[in-house]
C-alpha positions in Angstrom: 87.0 113.9 14.9 90.6 113.6 15.9 93.2 112.5 13.3 93.0 108.8 12.7 89.5 108.5 14.4 86.5 108.4 12.2 82.8 107.7 12.7 80.5 107.1 9.8 76.7 106.7 10.0 74.5 105.3 7.2 71.0 103.9 6.8 70.8 100.2 6.6 67.8 98.4 5.0 68.6 95.1 6.6 66.4 93.6 9.2 67.7 94.1 12.8 66.3 92.1 15.6 67.1 92.0 19.3 66.0 89.1 21.5 66.8 88.6 25.1 65.5 85.8 27.4 63.0 84.7 24.7 61.5 88.3 24.4 61.8 90.3 21.2 63.0 93.7 22.5 63.4 95.4 19.1 62.8 94.8 15.4 63.6 97.4 12.7 64.2 97.8 9.0 65.3 101.4 9.7 68.5 101.0 11.6 71.4 103.4 11.4 74.8 101.7 11.2 77.6 103.4 13.1 81.2 102.5 12.3 83.8 103.9 14.6 87.5 103.4 14.5 88.5 100.7 17.0 84.9 99.7 17.9 82.5 97.0 16.7 79.8 98.0 14.2 76.8 99.2 16.1 73.1 99.4 15.0 71.1 102.3 16.3 67.3 101.7 16.2 64.5 104.3 16.2 62.6 104.3 19.5 59.4 103.4 17.7 61.0 100.0 16.9 62.1 99.2 20.5 59.9 97.7 23.3 60.6 100.5 25.7 57.8 99.2 27.9 60.1 96.3 28.8 63.1 98.4 29.7 63.8 100.4 32.8 65.9 103.6 32.8 69.3 103.1 34.5 71.3 105.6 36.5 74.3 104.8 34.3 75.7 107.5 32.1 78.9 107.3 30.1 80.8 109.9 28.1 82.3 109.5 24.7 84.5 112.3 23.5 83.2 111.8 19.9 79.5 111.1 20.5 78.6 112.7 23.8 76.9 111.4 26.9 74.9 108.2 26.7 71.9 107.2 28.9 71.2 103.5 29.6 68.2 101.1 30.1 68.1 97.7 31.8 66.2 94.5 32.1 65.9 92.8 35.5 68.6 90.3 34.5 70.6 92.5 32.1 71.8 95.8 33.5 72.6 98.6 31.0 71.6 96.4 28.1 70.8 99.4 25.8 72.0 103.0 25.4 71.2 106.1 23.5 72.6 109.6 23.1 69.8 112.1 23.9 72.0 115.1 23.0 74.8 113.8 20.7 77.6 115.9 19.4 76.9 117.6 16.1 79.0 115.2 14.0 76.7 112.3 15.0 73.4 114.2 15.3 71.6 111.4 13.3 71.8 109.0 16.2 69.9 111.3 18.6 67.5 109.2 20.7 68.1 106.0 18.6 68.8 103.0 20.8 71.7 100.7 20.6 72.0 97.1 22.0 75.2 95.2 22.6 73.9 92.1 20.8 71.7 92.2 17.6 70.7 89.8 14.8 71.0 91.2 11.3 69.5 89.6 8.3 
């Protein structure tokens, strides 16, 4: 990490739920919480807890100098709704293949 930029990842036992258009896209009690300087808290969910059958892989890829290259998935009415890092940088290896949504409910 560069000076002044930190990323922490920890397990979170809270219930995380993702709903879009009336469909539950994900539910997990095994989320990883990623906190990154200057960014909102993000919840990364194991793929087993995500309805991958409802999502379509996107051609979008973005690069983060701290996490690596992200791949995205979409719904018909929600492009690039979810992303994952299939080959993250070593400092954030825990999030490998975990999926992250822009909007989640946490309880």
